[in-house]
C-alpha positions, 0 to 999 in steps of 0.5 A: 501503516498501510502501504499508501499511506508510507509512499504519502509520507515518502513523497511529503518527504522527497518533496521537502528534501527537495525544496530544503537542496533548493534553498541551500544550492541558492543560498550557496551560489549566492554567497559563491558570487559575493566574492570574499573579503576584498570584492564583497561587492557583485551587481545585479545583472551578474546575479540575475544573468550568471548566479540565479540560472546556473542555480534553478538549471541545477535544483531542476536537475536535482529535483528531476532526478528525485522526481524519477527515482519516488516514480520507480520506487512507486511502480515497484511497490505497486508492482510489489502489492499487485503480486500478493495473493489477495490484493486487489479484492479489499475493493466494493466486488467480491472475488471469486475463489476456487480452492479444493480438499484440503487448501485453507483460505486465511482471512484479515480482519474484515473480509467477508466470505460466502460459500457459493459450492462445496462445503468448507469449515472453519479454523479458529484459535479463539471464540467467536471464529466467524460472524454470520451476517446473514443470521446475526449469529456466530460460528466456533472452531471446527463448524460447517459454513451453511451455502449462500450466508455472507461472513465476516471475520472480525478478528485476525488468524481466521481461516476456511478450510475446504471439504469438499473436492471443490469449492468456490467461495465469494470473497470481499478483503483481504485474504491469503491461500495456503 
């Protein structure tokens, strides 16, 4: 499950929790204001001027505290996501990635890569390492990438290894550098 879906579920859970907490507080306030067995009646004005404002203030305070906690958790998760290699590169724009000889770029499923400068080869444990969308074909483990061809990773655990001193790739999608 993606992080943004997890955050939406967590937000929804916190909202439902806050609503339940508000209902429990309101019910507790009404029961506390009702007196005991010897004095079960209260007046409407006492309920409106004393009990209800106290409950509302308590619920607002707790809801604000939960909102601040949720904002802190969201900001922390967002900062962790942004600090990951390749994070944010999964949008519509390509990112230029520079590798040196021996470095490898691990591609997530759906990641696109285009060799612009230098030479590189693909590594994969199983057949059909990458799809060459330029020709409509595929390349296998150990094959060299052709400059200006767009490749697509359709299976996980595919890496592009730099075989020149400097390699520049255009990448769109999630990736990590090793």
